[in-house]
Structure formats: structure tokens, C-alpha cells
C-alpha positions in Angstrom: -6.6 -14.0 13.9 -8.4 -17.3 13.5 -6.3 -20.4 14.0 -7.2 -24.0 13.5 -5.3 -27.2 13.1 -5.6 -29.2 9.9 -5.2 -32.5 11.5 -8.1 -31.8 13.8 -10.6 -30.7 11.1 -13.1 -33.5 10.5 -15.9 -31.7 8.7 -14.7 -29.0 6.2 -18.2 -27.9 5.5 -18.3 -25.9 8.8 -15.2 -23.9 7.8 -15.9 -20.6 6.0 -15.0 -20.6 2.3 -12.3 -17.9 2.6 -10.5 -20.0 5.2 -10.8 -23.1 3.1 -9.3 -21.3 0.2 -6.5 -19.8 2.3 -5.6 -23.1 4.1 -5.9 -25.9 1.6 -2.3 -27.0 1.9 -1.6 -30.5 3.1 0.5 -31.3 6.0 3.4 -32.2 3.7 3.1 -29.0 1.8 3.2 -27.0 5.0 6.4 -28.8 6.0 8.1 -27.5 2.8 7.4 -23.9 3.7 10.4 -23.9 6.0 8.3 -22.8 9.0 7.2 -19.4 7.5 3.6 -20.4 6.9 3.4 -23.4 9.2 0.5 -23.5 11.5 1.4 -23.1 15.2 1.6 -26.3 17.3 -1.1 -26.4 20.1 0.9 -28.5 22.6 3.2 -25.8 23.9 0.4 -23.2 24.3 -2.0 -25.7 25.9 0.5 -26.8 28.5 1.5 -23.3 29.3 -2.2 -22.2 29.7 -2.9 -25.3 31.8 -0.1 -24.5 34.2 -1.3 -20.9 34.5 -4.9 -22.0 35.0 -3.9 -24.5 37.7 -1.8 -21.9 39.5 -4.7 -19.4 39.5 -7.0 -22.1 40.8 -4.6 -23.0 43.6 -4.3 -19.3 44.6 -8.1 -18.7 44.2 -9.0 -21.7 46.3 -6.3 -20.8 48.8 -6.0 -24.1 50.5 -5.3 -22.3 53.8 -5.5 -25.5 55.9 -2.6 -27.0 54.0 -0.7 -23.7 54.3 -1.4 -23.7 58.1 0.0 -27.2 58.4 3.1 -26.1 56.4 3.6 -23.1 58.7 3.4 -25.3 61.8 6.0 -27.7 60.4 8.3 -24.8 59.4 8.0 -23.1 62.8 8.8 -26.4 64.5 11.9 -26.9 62.4 13.0 -23.4 63.1 12.3 -23.6 66.8 11.8 -27.0 68.6 9.9 -25.2 71.4 7.1 -24.3 69.1 5.0 -27.5 69.5 5.9 -28.2 73.1 2.9 -28.6 75.3 3.2 -25.3 77.1 3.6 -23.2 74.0 0.9 -25.2 72.1 -1.5 -24.5 74.9 -0.6 -20.8 74.8 -1.0 -20.8 71.0 -4.5 -22.3 71.3 -5.5 -19.6 73.8 -4.1 -16.8 71.5 -6.0 -18.2 68.5 -9.1 -18.5 70.6 -9.1 -14.9 71.9 -8.3 -13.3 68.5 -10.5 -15.9 66.8 -13.6 -14.9 68.8 -13.1 -11.4 67.4 -12.5 -12.9 64.0 -15.9 -14.6 63.9 -17.6 -11.3 64.2 -15.2 -9.8 61.7 -16.1 -12.4 59.1 -19.8 -11.6 59.5 -19.2 -7.9 59.1 -16.9 -8.3 56.1 -19.3 -10.6 54.3 -21.8 -7.7 54.2 -19.1 -5.5 52.6 -18.2 -3.5 55.7 -15.4 -3.3 58.2 -15.2 -2.9 62.0 -12.0 -1.2 63.2 -13.3 -0.7 66.7 -13.1 -4.3 68.0 -9.7 -3.8 69.6 -11.0 -0.9 71.7 -14.2 -2.8 72.5 -12.0 -5.6 73.8 -10.3 -3.2 76.2 -13.5 -1.5 77.4 -15.4 -4.8 77.7 -12.6 -6.3 79.8 -12.5 -3.3 82.1 -16.2 -3.1 82.6 -16.6 -6.9 83.1 -13.8 -6.8 85.7 -15.1 -3.9 87.6 -18.7 -5.2 87.8 -17.5 -8.7 88.7 -15.6 -7.3 91.7 -18.7 -5.6 93.0 -21.6 -7.8 91.9 -20.0 -11.2 91.0 -18.9 -13.1 87.9 -22.4 -13.5 86.3 -23.2 -9.8 86.5 -19.7 -8.9 85.2 -20.0 -11.0 82.1 -23.6 -9.9 81.5 -22.6 -6.2 81.8 -19.7 -6.7 79.3 -21.9 -8.5 76.8 -24.6 -5.9 77.1 -22.1 -3.2 76.5 -20.8 -4.9 73.4 -24.3 -5.1 72.0 -24.9 -1.4 72.6 -21.5 -0.4 71.1 -22.2 -2.6 68.1 -25.7 -1.1 67.7 -24.1 2.4 67.5 -21.7 1.2 64.8 -24.4 -0.4 62.9 -26.7 2.6 63.0 -24.0 5.0 61.9 -23.1 2.7 58.9 -26.6 1.5 57.9 -28.8 4.5 58.7 -26.5 7.5 58.3 -24.6 5.8 55.3 -21.2 6.7 56.6 -18.5 4.5 55.2 -17.7 1.7 57.7 -14.0 2.5 57.7 -14.6 6.1 58.7 -17.4 5.2 61.1 -15.6 2.5 63.0 -12.3 4.5 63.0 -14.1 7.2 64.8 -15.7 4.9 67.3 -12.4 3.1 67.8 -10.9 6.3 69.3 -14.1 7.1 71.2 -14.3 3.7 72.8 -10.5 3.7 73.7 -11.0 7.0 75.4 -13.9 5.5 77.4 -11.7 2.6 78.4 -9.0 4.9 79.7 -11.6 7.0 81.6 -13.4 4.0 83.2 -10.1 2.7 84.6 -8.5 6.0 85.4 -5.7 5.0 83.1 -4.7 2.2 85.5 -5.0 -1.6 85.6 -7.8 -3.3 87.5 -7.3 -6.5 89.5 -8.9 -8.4 92.3 -11.6 -10.2 90.3 -13.2 -13.3 91.9 -11.8 -16.8 91.2 -14.8 -17.9 89.1 -14.2 -14.9 86.8 -10.5 -15.7 86.5 -11.2 -19.3 85.5 -13.0 -18.2 82.4 -9.7 -17.3 80.7 -7.2 -19.3 82.7 -9.1 -22.6 83.1 -8.6 -25.7 81.1 -10.7 -28.7 79.9 -9.2 -32.1 80.6 -6.1 -30.3 82.0 -4.9 -29.2 78.6 -7.5 -27.5 76.3 -7.8 -23.8 77.4 -11.4 -22.7 78.3 -11.3 -19.8 75.8 -10.6 -22.3 73.0 -13.7 -24.3 74.0 -15.8 -21.2 74.0 -14.3 -20.2 70.6 -15.1 -23.6 69.0 -18.8 -23.5 70.3 -19.3 -20.0 68.9 -17.6 -20.9 65.6 -19.8 -23.9 65.1 -23.0 -21.9 65.9 -21.9 -19.0 63.6 -21.0 -21.4 60.8 -24.4 -23.0 61.0 -26.1 -19.7 60.9 -24.2 -18.6 57.8 -24.6 -21.8 55.9 -28.0 -23.1 56.8 -30.2 -20.2 57.7 -32.0 -17.5 55.8 -30.1 -14.9 57.8 -26.8 -16.2 56.6 -27.9 -16.4 52.9 -29.2 -12.8 53.1 -25.8 -11.6 54.4 -24.1 -12.9 51.3 -26.7 -11.2 49.1 -26.2 -7.9 50.9 -22.4 -8.3 50.4 -22.7 -9.1 46.7 -25.2 -6.4 45.7 -26.9 -4.1 48.2 -29.4 -2.8 45.6 -30.4 -6.3 44.6 -30.9 -7.1 48.2 -33.3 -4.2 48.6 -35.2 -5.1 45.5 -35.5 -8.7 46.8 -37.2 -7.4 49.9 -34.2 -8.1 52.2 -33.9 -5.7 55.1 -30.3 -4.9 54.5 -30.0 -2.2 57.1 -31.3 -4.5 59.8 -28.8 -7.2 58.8 -25.9 -4.8 58.9 -26.9 -3.6 62.3 -27.2 -7.2 63.5 -23.7 -8.1 62.3 -22.2 -5.1 64.1 -24.0 -6.0 67.3 -22.8 -9.5 67.1 -19.2 -8.3 66.3 -19.4 -6.0 69.4 -20.6 -8.7 71.7 -17.9 -11.1 70.6 -15.2 -8.4 70.9 -16.1 -7.7 74.6 -16.3 -11.5 75.3 -12.8 -11.7 74.0 -11.8 -8.9 76.3 -13.3 -10.8 79.3 -11.4 -13.9 78.4 -8.2 -12.0 78.0 -8.4 -10.0 81.3 -9.5 -13.1 83.2 -6.4 -14.9 81.9 -4.0 -12.1 82.9 -5.8 -11.5 86.2 -5.8 -7.8 85.3 -7.7 -5.5 83.0 -5.7 -2.8 81.1 -7.2 0.0 79.0 -4.4 -0.4 76.6 -4.8 -4.0 75.5 -6.1 -4.9 72.0 -4.3 -2.2 70.1 -3.8 -3.4 66.5 -5.9 -6.5 67.1 -8.5 -5.3 64.6 -5.8 -5.5 61.9 -4.8 -9.0 63.0 -8.4 -10.1 62.7 -8.9 -8.5 59.3 -5.6 -9.8 57.9 -6.3 -13.3 59.2 -9.8 -13.6 57.8 -8.9 -12.1 54.4 -5.8 -14.4 54.1 -8.1 -17.3 54.9 -10.4 -16.6 52.0 -13.0 -14.0 53.1 -13.3 -11.4 50.3 -12.8 -7.8 51.3 -15.3 -6.9 48.7 -18.1 -8.8 50.5 -20.4 -11.7 49.7 -17.7 -14.4 49.9 -16.1 -16.5 52.5 -16.8 -18.8 55.5 -16.2 -18.8 59.2 -13.8 -21.8 58.8 -11.7 -20.1 56.1 -11.4 -16.9 58.2 -10.4 -18.8 61.4 -7.7 -20.9 59.6 -6.3 -17.6 58.3 -6.2 -16.2 61.9 -4.5 -19.3 63.0 -1.8 -18.7 60.4 -1.3 -15.1 61.5 -1.1 -16.1 65.2 1.3 -19.0 64.4 3.7 -16.6 62.7 3.6 -14.1 65.5 4.1 -16.8 68.1 7.1 -18.0 66.2 8.6 -14.5 66.2 8.0 -14.3 69.9 9.8 -17.7 70.5 12.7 -16.4 68.4 13.1 -13.4 70.7 12.3 -11.0 68.0 11.1 -7.6 69.2 7.3 -7.3 69.6 7.4 -4.2 67.5 8.0 -6.4 64.4 4.5 -7.8 64.9 3.1 -4.6 63.5 5.4 -4.9 60.4 4.5 -8.5 59.8 0.7 -7.9 60.2 1.0 -4.9 57.8 2.8 -7.0 55.2 0.2 -9.9 55.6 -2.7 -7.5 55.2 -1.2 -6.0 52.0 -0.6 -9.5 50.6 -4.1 -10.5 51.5 -5.6 -7.5 49.8 -3.5 -8.0 46.6 -4.6 -11.7 46.5 -8.3 -10.6 46.8 -7.8 -8.1 43.9 -6.1 -10.7 41.7 -8.8 -13.3 42.4 -11.6 -10.9 41.6 -10.0 -10.0 38.2 -9.5 -13.7 37.3 -13.1 -14.5 38.1 -14.3 -11.6 36.0 -12.3 -12.8 33.1 
């Protein structure tokens, strides 16, 4: 049905004849029809549509930094211990360790893939780094862990890119495989006795307050953000995530890019493991369980699309900060750690639903 408003028509020559014949009443004549043939008023519909559009824009933009600030304020009001110095330092360390994993997760998801093995890589990397550092020193321990992460990431990348196995299935398989290797390498027991220089990597501070892992995290985040935003490598990642076939037709080596992102993700996962084990002075083959879901939930809440081709490092990391702030608040409130899994699951579902809604709105 075609609608127009008589008061707004300036040039009747552009109106089809049938409509001119049908709607030649004056404004006064329409008022005498007792509302039965009166033209609808635009003001109500326009206001309603404007509100809906603004709401969609707010959700689509997901001003996650504002949301993060809001969460911090709420957590402080609920528990005065939240922003105390000791807990704030602990929170920064938690954000840093899971955030290092999250940077690699952002890269992988932008290409339209997933990596569920990062939690297991964290455990194995921490175990290997600790064992080698005890025998050969800190430098060799860190190098061995990073090299292991690159190899594990290479395996994931080859399985996904070359054998064309869906990333969820591929990395779910390697998640179990790598966890088993972590248990075997440690004989199902904790490892301790690492040198002091190794322990300072996770437990040290800058200026007596900023945790060393947080400094490492910021440096990696800045470098990764630059690569995504300012280099051909980063631009090609987005193309691969949006349309793989178009990437191939454009001459982009999509397989090589996917393999590279998995290798980078693997290297960052084991680095996170080294930071974690050095902070706790002990390497356990059981750490990192469920951390892959925290990383995915965080980056997707932050604004990285699960469908690929959209998102930034900054958005993903703000989302991870939101997740860790919530979990930290639960811990301070003496709520059972088992509720963490429930909260992360709910956040992941909400994040996926938001992604689906946003994609539908953009298509419309």
C-alpha cells in the first residue's frame, strides 16, 4: 500500500494519476470523514522507528568499553574489595593471562575458524617450559615452550586448511590429544623447582604494581593490532573471513594465512601457560580447562563476529576484561567456582545470539 501525506506534497505532477484521483480531498474534507479515510500521521511511526533504529545501533556497536566501566562500578558497589589494590593487581594479571590467549583467538575467529585447543596448549606449554627451565635455564625453557606452541598450531592449521576438516572438530580432537600429552609429560603430577628468573616472568611487577604478564600482554596486543589494521596480512585475514572463495580469486593465499593464525594462536597459548605456571610456582597438567570458552565468549561479547571477517583486537580484549571482571566478582562473593562454567556458558549463548541478530539487521 502506497502512503503519502498531503501536506508534504509540493509537486503533484510526480504523483501517478490514479493516486491523484483517489486522494484529491483537502485536509478539511479528510477531517470530516471521522477518521475512517484519514491519512495516517507520520509522527508516531517515525518516533517508534527512530527508537528501534537507535537501539539496534547501540547493540550493533556494542560500546563494550562503556559496558566494562559499568560492570566495574557495579562490582565495586556490590563488593568494596573489588577495586582494592591487591584484587585490582590480581584482576590485571588474570585479564593478561587469558587476554594473551584471546589475542590469538581473535586472529583465528576473524578468518572464520575456531581454536578449542588453547586451554590444553596452555597446560602442555607450561609443563614443558617448566621442565626445560629446571634443566637448561629460563631462556631455553621459554624458547622450548614457544617452539612447541608453533608446532601445535601448525598441526591445527594444516588439519583445518589442507584437509578441510571443520575447525571445531579439528581443534576439539587436538584439545584431547594435547591434554593427554600434558598428563603424560608430567606423570599426572605438578612440577616445581623452576629458577627464580623463570618465576619472575609471571610473578614480577613493573613499578611495584603492574604485573609483568600485563606488560607482556599490552605489548603483544599493540603489535597484533597494528598488524591487523595496517598491514596487508591483516587486511587479507578479513577478506578470508568474509569470503574464502573471493580471497582465492583475488590471489590471496588463504591456506597459508589460516595456518599462520593457528601457529600464532598456539604460540600465545603456551606463552600464557608459561606466565601462569611461573606465577603459581608450579606447573599442573590440569590447568586451562574451559579457558578456550572464556576466550571465545570474551572476544565475541567484545564485538568479534563468530562468522568471521569482523572485529578488532581492542574489542575482543575489552570483552575478555568484562568476562574476567564478572568471574572475579563471583570469587570475591564466595560463590562456588563451579558457577563459573554456568556464567561463561550463559555469556557465550548471549554473545552468539547478539551476533546472529546483528547479522540479520545488517542484511536488512
